[in-house]
N, C-alpha and C positions, 0 to 999 in steps of 0.2 A: 267149425263144426256146430251143428245145431243141438243143444241140450246134451244128453248123455248118449245119443245115438251116433253110430258110425255114419260115414257118408258125408255128402256135401249138402248144404242147405240153401245158402244165398251166395251167388257168384256174380262177379262182374267180368264181362268180356270187353277188352279195350283194343283199339286198332290204331296204328300209326302208319304214316307214309310221308315222304317229302313231296312238296308241290311240284308240278310239272315245270319244265324250263320256261322262261319268259317267252311269250308269243305262241306257245303250244297250248292246245286244249287242256283244260284242267283234268287232273287225275281224280276220279271220284270212286272211292271204294266204300262198300256198304256191308255192315254186319247183318246177317239174316238168320233168324231162328225158326226152325220147323218143329211143331209139336205133333206127336203121333199118338194115336189111341192105344191103350193097353191091349185091345183085341187085335189090332192090325199095326204093329210097330214099324213095319217096313212098307206100308201102303201109302196112300196119299196123305199129306199132312192134314190134321184136323184144323189147324190154322197156322199162319205164318206171321212173324213179327219182323218188320223192317222199317226203313225210314218212313215217317208219316203214319205209323201205326203202333199199336201196342196190343197185348193179348186181351181178349174179352174180359177176363177176370182180373186184369191188372198185375199179374204175376211176372210178366216179362215186359220190360220197357226200354226202348232206345231213348236215352235221355241226352245224348250228344250226337249230333250228326254233322260231319264235316263233308263239304263238297269239293274241297281243294287240298286237304292235308296241311293247310297252313295253321300253325299253332305250335305249342311246345309239347313234345312228347306224344302221348296217346290222345288223339283228337276225337275219336268216336267211342262211345261207351254204351253198353247194354247191360242191364241188371236182370238176372234170372233168379227168381225166388222159388227154387225147386220145392222147398218145404211147404209151400202154399198151393202148389199145383194139384188140382183135383185128381183123385184116384183113377178116374177114367182115362187119364193120360199116363203112358208108361215110358215115353222116350222123347228126348229133346235133342235135336242136332243143330249145332251152330256152325255157320260158315261165313265166308267172305266172297263177295262178287265185285268185279270191276265194271262200272258203267261203261258201255261201249258207244256212247253218243258221238264222240269225236274220232271214231275209227277204232279198229281192233287194238286192244291193249292187253298185255299179259303181265303177270307179276314181275317178269324179267324187265319190263319196260318202266316199272315204277321203282324209284329209289327208296331205300331205307324202310321197307315194309316190315311190319311186326305186329303180332297179336299176343296178348297176354290174358290169361284166365286166372283170376284170383278169387279166393274165398277169404274175406277179411284181409289180414296182412300176409297170408300164405299164397305164394305163387303155385298154381296147380300145373300150368304149362305155359311155355312160350314157343313161338315159331317165327321165322323170318321169311317163309315161303321160298327160300333159296332152292329147294329141291323141286319146286313147281314153277320154274321160270317160264314155261310155255303155256301154263294154265291161265284162264281168264276168271276162274272161280275155284274155291276150295272149301271142303269141309275142314273144321278145326277140332271140334270136340263133340262127343256124344255123352249124354247123361241118360242113364237107365234106372228105372225104379227097381230097388232091391228089397222087396218085401218089407219087413218090419224095420230094417236098418236104414231106410230112406233111399237116397240116390247115390249111385256110383258114377264115376266119369272115366273116360278113356280118350286119349288123343287119337283122332282119326284123320290125319292130314292126307287128303286125297284130292287131286286136281281134276278139273273139269274144263272142257272147251265149250262154254255155254254162256249166253247172256244172262243177266240176273233173273229174268222170268223163267227161262228154261232151267236154270240152275235150281231155282226154288221148287220146281216140279220134280226134280230127280235127286236132290241132295240127300234124302233119307233112304234111298233105295239100298237094298241089301247088296253088299259087295259079293261078286262071284269069284 
């Protein structure tokens, strides 16, 4: 927690998965964050953060990007410094997309997937995408500005059948 305020301040989102079988195209999963304006929290994202990018103000950074899942534990990591995000932004949605370059792959095709959202040493949520076996992308967590108390979070595990670019365009849409 940041200071004496309720809510979350700085979180880390980490992602893991097992490499593809020998001879098969690599499984490449990516963390994507969409940041939405306070005036239009379900509209188009003000900006996206994903592999090869960071937020314009440096508050969201992908500091580990794995293209194969090879490594120990969580291979990909993104830091979101909510307590530093400008007041013009009121919502951040974080999701995971599977690259589709080697043919259509779903979470059910990728072994040992997992996402962990932590603040400091406190686990806020974990998921293994088991309920989304047919999805190619999924939202994981939503952070919303809560007035003077800072930011609140809630798990929003929702599957999509979309490539990473399509997913980034619709991941923050309001659920009907």
